[in-house]
C-alpha angles and dihedrals in degrees: 000000000000093000094050111118118246109240120229136195114202118212121187134126088218110084089200094054090049089049091051093049091047091052091050092054097044110109093011123101091282138094118202103217099174149358131214130190098204143023094259091058090043091060093047093046095045089052095046101035097038096211121193089225134023116199100208128193112214101212111058140133124263094016128011126232095256092055088046091049093055092048096046091048092047091059102025109032091165093061113096117223123206112193120219117201145161091208117061097185109159093235092059094045092047092048090050094048091048088052092053107271112160098201150349135234115191121215128264088049136169131218092258095057092044094047093043092054094046091046090057093049091044091053089056089048092052093051090055094052 
């Protein structure tokens, strides 16, 4: 199973941000299986699509990323969640880690930082399989 692609759900209320992330992951070892524009959709999509990794923006309408993180981890503890945020204040980072986040990508990001973070999380996933 080492060649099996890691499935990813992208969650961001900004269409452009999702498009940029999707483009970064294309051709790598990842398959984007869904996209959500808010935390409510993220929880539904994570439950239905069962992605390996959720890339989750923190600041979104309806339900923020921290709330969505808690709900996703409650029903799918095996799903890895990488938080994407424009604010890297320690409180938010600590809260996310305590609630099960596997990694962080700080905006503005570049492909190297995104792929580096996802590769670290993917390696953990592959060790569990």
